[in-house]
ZABA-764103 format. One record per residue (C-alpha): residue number from 1; z, x, y. Coordinates in steps of 0.1 Angstrom, whole numbers, plus 5000, padded with zeros to 4 digits. Layout:
BEGIN
[NUM; [Z; X; Y]]
...
//
This chain:
BEGIN
[1; [0830; 5533; 4779]]
[2; [0794; 5527; 4768]]
[3; [0775; 5559; 4763]]
[4; [0740; 5565; 4778]]
[5; [0712; 5555; 4753]]
[6; [0685; 5582; 4750]]
[7; [0651; 5567; 4757]]
[8; [0622; 5574; 4733]]
[9; [0586; 5565; 4737]]
[10; [0565; 5560; 4705]]
[11; [0528; 5563; 4710]]
[12; [0507; 5554; 4679]]
[13; [0477; 5531; 4672]]
[14; [0492; 5520; 4638]]
[15; [0512; 5489; 4646]]
[16; [0532; 5489; 4613]]
[17; [0542; 5525; 4619]]
[18; [0552; 5518; 4655]]
[19; [0575; 5489; 4643]]
[20; [0590; 5511; 4615]]
[21; [0599; 5538; 4640]]
[22; [0612; 5512; 4665]]
[23; [0635; 5497; 4638]]
[24; [0646; 5531; 4626]]
[25; [0653; 5546; 4661]]
[26; [0670; 5515; 4675]]
[27; [0692; 5515; 4644]]
[28; [0702; 5551; 4654]]
[29; [0713; 5537; 4688]]
[30; [0683; 5548; 4709]]
[31; [0663; 5527; 4734]]
[32; [0627; 5526; 4722]]
[33; [0595; 5518; 4741]]
[34; [0561; 5514; 4723]]
[35; [0525; 5522; 4733]]
[36; [0496; 5511; 4711]]
[37; [0474; 5540; 4721]]
[38; [0472; 5571; 4742]]
[39; [0459; 5553; 4773]]
[40; [0488; 5529; 4772]]
[41; [0512; 5558; 4767]]
[42; [0498; 5576; 4798]]
[43; [0504; 5544; 4818]]
[44; [0540; 5542; 4807]]
[45; [0545; 5579; 4816]]
[46; [0534; 5571; 4851]]
[47; [0560; 5544; 4854]]
[48; [0590; 5557; 4837]]
[49; [0610; 5588; 4824]]
[50; [0618; 5593; 4787]]
[51; [0641; 5618; 4769]]
[52; [0617; 5621; 4740]]
[53; [0581; 5611; 4731]]
[54; [0568; 5608; 4695]]
[55; [0530; 5607; 4697]]
[56; [0501; 5606; 4672]]
[57; [0474; 5631; 4679]]
[58; [0442; 5611; 4669]]
[59; [0440; 5578; 4687]]
[60; [0414; 5557; 4705]]
[61; [0410; 5567; 4741]]
[62; [0435; 5594; 4752]]
[63; [0447; 5615; 4723]]
[64; [0481; 5630; 4717]]
[65; [0473; 5663; 4734]]
[66; [0466; 5643; 4766]]
[67; [0499; 5625; 4763]]
[68; [0516; 5659; 4758]]
[69; [0499; 5674; 4789]]
[70; [0507; 5644; 4810]]
[71; [0544; 5644; 4800]]
[72; [0547; 5681; 4809]]
[73; [0530; 5673; 4843]]
[74; [0552; 5644; 4853]]
[75; [0584; 5650; 4834]]
[76; [0588; 5686; 4822]]
[77; [0622; 5680; 4807]]
[78; [0609; 5654; 4783]]
[79; [0605; 5668; 4747]]
[80; [0574; 5658; 4727]]
[81; [0570; 5655; 4689]]
[82; [0534; 5654; 4676]]
[83; [0525; 5635; 4644]]
[84; [0492; 5633; 4625]]
[85; [0477; 5623; 4592]]
[86; [0449; 5648; 4596]]
[87; [0469; 5679; 4603]]
[88; [0455; 5713; 4603]]
[89; [0470; 5747; 4610]]
[90; [0449; 5749; 4641]]
[91; [0461; 5716; 4656]]
[92; [0497; 5725; 4648]]
[93; [0493; 5759; 4666]]
[94; [0477; 5742; 4696]]
[95; [0505; 5716; 4698]]
[96; [0531; 5743; 4698]]
[97; [0512; 5764; 4723]]
[98; [0510; 5735; 4747]]
[99; [0548; 5731; 4745]]
[100; [0554; 5704; 4718]]
[101; [0589; 5705; 4704]]
[102; [0578; 5699; 4669]]
[103; [0548; 5689; 4647]]
[104; [0552; 5665; 4618]]
[105; [0526; 5655; 4591]]
[106; [0521; 5619; 4581]]
[107; [0533; 5603; 4560]]
[108; [0568; 5616; 4569]]
[109; [0601; 5608; 4553]]
[110; [0626; 5586; 4571]]
[111; [0653; 5613; 4568]]
[112; [0629; 5639; 4582]]
[113; [0620; 5620; 4614]]
[114; [0657; 5610; 4619]]
[115; [0668; 5647; 4617]]
[116; [0640; 5660; 4640]]
[117; [0647; 5633; 4666]]
[118; [0684; 5640; 4665]]
[119; [0679; 5678; 4669]]
[120; [0654; 5672; 4697]]
[121; [0678; 5650; 4717]]
[122; [0706; 5674; 4711]]
[123; [0685; 5702; 4726]]
[124; [0675; 5679; 4755]]
[125; [0712; 5671; 4762]]
[126; [0722; 5708; 4759]]
[127; [0696; 5718; 4785]]
[128; [0710; 5694; 4810]]
[129; [0746; 5706; 4803]]
[130; [0736; 5742; 4807]]
[131; [0719; 5735; 4840]]
[132; [0750; 5718; 4854]]
[133; [0774; 5745; 4840]]
[134; [0753; 5772; 4855]]
[135; [0757; 5757; 4890]]
[136; [0795; 5757; 4885]]
[137; [0799; 5790; 4868]]
[138; [0817; 5808; 4897]]
[139; [0841; 5780; 4903]]
[140; [0871; 5769; 4882]]
[141; [0885; 5735; 4889]]
[142; [0919; 5733; 4875]]
[143; [0953; 5719; 4887]]
[144; [0967; 5754; 4888]]
[145; [0942; 5762; 4916]]
[146; [0960; 5738; 4938]]
[147; [0985; 5760; 4957]]
[148; [1013; 5738; 4970]]
[149; [1050; 5730; 4971]]
[150; [1051; 5705; 4999]]
[151; [1062; 5670; 4990]]
[152; [1030; 5655; 5005]]
[153; [1007; 5676; 4983]]
[154; [1029; 5671; 4952]]
[155; [1027; 5634; 4958]]
[156; [0989; 5636; 4959]]
[157; [0988; 5656; 4927]]
[158; [1010; 5630; 4910]]
[159; [0987; 5602; 4923]]
[160; [0957; 5621; 4908]]
[161; [0972; 5619; 4873]]
[162; [0978; 5581; 4877]]
[163; [0944; 5571; 4890]]
[164; [0922; 5595; 4870]]
[165; [0920; 5571; 4841]]
[166; [0906; 5543; 4862]]
[167; [0869; 5537; 4866]]
[168; [0874; 5523; 4901]]
[169; [0857; 5540; 4930]]
[170; [0878; 5564; 4950]]
[171; [0876; 5575; 4987]]
[172; [0890; 5609; 4997]]
[173; [0898; 5615; 5033]]
[174; [0909; 5645; 5053]]
[175; [0899; 5671; 5078]]
[176; [0872; 5697; 5070]]
[177; [0885; 5725; 5048]]
[178; [0914; 5706; 5032]]
[179; [0898; 5707; 4998]]
[180; [0883; 5672; 4993]]
[181; [0857; 5686; 4969]]
[182; [0885; 5702; 4947]]
[183; [0904; 5670; 4946]]
[184; [0873; 5651; 4936]]
[185; [0866; 5675; 4907]]
[186; [0902; 5673; 4896]]
[187; [0899; 5636; 4895]]
[188; [0870; 5640; 4871]]
[189; [0887; 5667; 4850]]
[190; [0918; 5645; 4844]]
[191; [0897; 5615; 4834]]
[192; [0881; 5603; 4802]]
[193; [0848; 5612; 4817]]
[194; [0855; 5649; 4818]]
[195; [0831; 5657; 4789]]
[196; [0802; 5643; 4809]]
[197; [0786; 5655; 4841]]
[198; [0803; 5659; 4874]]
[199; [0775; 5658; 4900]]
[200; [0782; 5666; 4937]]
[201; [0759; 5654; 4965]]
[202; [0764; 5664; 5002]]
[203; [0751; 5633; 5021]]
[204; [0748; 5654; 5053]]
[205; [0725; 5680; 5038]]
[206; [0694; 5658; 5034]]
[207; [0672; 5636; 5056]]
[208; [0672; 5599; 5048]]
[209; [0640; 5598; 5028]]
[210; [0649; 5628; 5006]]
[211; [0685; 5616; 5002]]
[212; [0673; 5583; 4987]]
[213; [0650; 5602; 4963]]
[214; [0679; 5626; 4953]]
[215; [0702; 5597; 4946]]
[216; [0679; 5572; 4929]]
[217; [0650; 5594; 4917]]
[218; [0613; 5589; 4922]]
[219; [0581; 5583; 4904]]
[220; [0551; 5606; 4907]]
[221; [0530; 5597; 4938]]
[222; [0558; 5577; 4954]]
[223; [0554; 5599; 4985]]
[224; [0538; 5632; 4996]]
[225; [0551; 5660; 4974]]
[226; [0562; 5637; 4945]]
[227; [0542; 5656; 4919]]
[228; [0563; 5645; 4889]]
[229; [0587; 5617; 4878]]
[230; [0622; 5628; 4887]]
[231; [0655; 5611; 4877]]
[232; [0680; 5607; 4905]]
[233; [0716; 5619; 4905]]
[234; [0729; 5585; 4894]]
[235; [0710; 5591; 4861]]
[236; [0720; 5627; 4858]]
[237; [0756; 5618; 4863]]
[238; [0754; 5589; 4838]]
[239; [0787; 5586; 4818]]
[240; [0804; 5610; 4843]]
[241; [0813; 5611; 4880]]
[242; [0791; 5612; 4911]]
[243; [0808; 5628; 4941]]
[244; [0793; 5617; 4975]]
[245; [0806; 5642; 5000]]
[246; [0803; 5635; 5037]]
[247; [0796; 5598; 5030]]
[248; [0802; 5591; 5067]]
[249; [0769; 5609; 5075]]
[250; [0748; 5585; 5053]]
[251; [0723; 5565; 5074]]
[252; [0731; 5528; 5077]]
[253; [0698; 5518; 5061]]
[254; [0706; 5538; 5030]]
[255; [0742; 5525; 5029]]
[256; [0727; 5491; 5023]]
[257; [0707; 5503; 4993]]
[258; [0737; 5522; 4979]]
[259; [0759; 5491; 4982]]
[260; [0733; 5470; 4964]]
[261; [0731; 5495; 4936]]
[262; [0769; 5497; 4933]]
[263; [0772; 5459; 4933]]
[264; [0744; 5453; 4907]]
[265; [0751; 5483; 4884]]
[266; [0713; 5490; 4882]]
[267; [0690; 5512; 4903]]
[268; [0653; 5515; 4908]]
[269; [0636; 5548; 4914]]
[270; [0616; 5552; 4946]]
[271; [0581; 5540; 4937]]
[272; [0594; 5526; 4904]]
[273; [0592; 5491; 4890]]
[274; [0619; 5492; 4863]]
[275; [0657; 5485; 4868]]
[276; [0678; 5512; 4852]]
[277; [0714; 5505; 4843]]
[278; [0740; 5533; 4848]]
[279; [0776; 5541; 4841]]
[280; [0790; 5563; 4868]]
[281; [0823; 5566; 4886]]
[282; [0818; 5570; 4923]]
[283; [0841; 5593; 4943]]
[284; [0833; 5596; 4980]]
[285; [0847; 5619; 5007]]
[286; [0847; 5620; 5045]]
[287; [0864; 5637; 5074]]
[288; [0855; 5608; 5097]]
[289; [0876; 5578; 5105]]
[290; [0856; 5552; 5088]]
[291; [0873; 5522; 5104]]
[292; [0862; 5536; 5138]]
[293; [0827; 5542; 5124]]
[294; [0827; 5505; 5113]]
[295; [0837; 5494; 5147]]
[296; [0809; 5514; 5162]]
[297; [0784; 5499; 5136]]
[298; [0777; 5533; 5121]]
[299; [0792; 5524; 5088]]
[300; [0790; 5492; 5067]]
[301; [0823; 5475; 5063]]
[302; [0813; 5460; 5029]]
[303; [0804; 5495; 5016]]
[304; [0837; 5508; 5029]]
[305; [0857; 5483; 5008]]
[306; [0835; 5490; 4978]]
[307; [0843; 5527; 4980]]
[308; [0879; 5525; 4991]]
[309; [0893; 5509; 4960]]
[310; [0915; 5540; 4955]]
[311; [0923; 5560; 4987]]
[312; [0935; 5596; 4985]]
[313; [0943; 5613; 5018]]
[314; [0947; 5651; 5021]]
[315; [0971; 5662; 5048]]
[316; [0961; 5691; 5070]]
[317; [0979; 5724; 5066]]
[318; [0996; 5718; 5100]]
[319; [1015; 5689; 5083]]
[320; [1026; 5709; 5053]]
[321; [1037; 5742; 5066]]
[322; [1057; 5749; 5034]]
[323; [1024; 5757; 5017]]
[324; [1014; 5785; 5041]]
[325; [1035; 5813; 5025]]
[326; [1022; 5805; 4991]]
[327; [0986; 5805; 5003]]
[328; [0991; 5838; 5021]]
[329; [1003; 5854; 4988]]
[330; [0975; 5838; 4969]]
[331; [0947; 5852; 4991]]
[332; [0964; 5886; 4994]]
[333; [0964; 5889; 4956]]
[334; [0927; 5878; 4955]]
[335; [0918; 5904; 4981]]
[336; [0936; 5932; 4962]]
[337; [0919; 5921; 4929]]
[338; [0885; 5922; 4946]]
[339; [0892; 5957; 4960]]
[340; [0892; 5945; 4996]]
//
């Protein structure tokens, strides 16, 4: 599985230095974009999102401080390293006060820039992981959390072990409250993607316009309220799993866009002009009968077949009564432990 390449923007009016940094950083496995001055750098920030920016301070037109301020305005998660051949203590202090990650004097050593970049990107990645983990802190998704002894549920758990290693899309069906979200997370935890993000999205919780922005991201100014560039959940989940809960509630017009993204393997942010590749396993869930929704023209048949490569159905409790005594004991123990 190809790992996500960190994106770095180098802004410097010295052509030779730009090329040296490009060769160095691409050799380290990063994706590198170049800007010949601050004005060009600002234009790129309006069109795209970067993990890291390396910018000179003194340049014709917009200077490095303007690039730093712009980056914080449109993409606060992006880290910025400032460089200059005319460094003073005052400029270094100003850069750090404005939120720069680090400040490097020219000429710098190759090993120095390599180390600073690596540490910056590690910090950027850690921030994202901490954010995701914080949201999941109160929930433990493990196989031992599945309380069952019925043959139908044991069959489902066995199937999870078999299909978890696949990258194929999966569709989980079942009545509300049967634990489709738990099964989706278990599918991720049992897979090779478990060290990357598991991102959950309830398709019924957002209006169509906002749902598109959440999934695919947007660029600043794409619509009222878009005050900064924002990556979508496809990008946040890159290398991991994206769980689309209540997929049956997705508007048909957005279903067409989702299908196109899944078929092409690239996305374009709302208001953006660049195609962005991604590596995400899609797991969808619904309590609706999608074949009936297709017959009623409320769900696209081609999207259904794209999602339903692997089908996992969770039986309702009424069909697995053997599990009821176990669940009663489980919840009684939890109530006692909580002092209820």
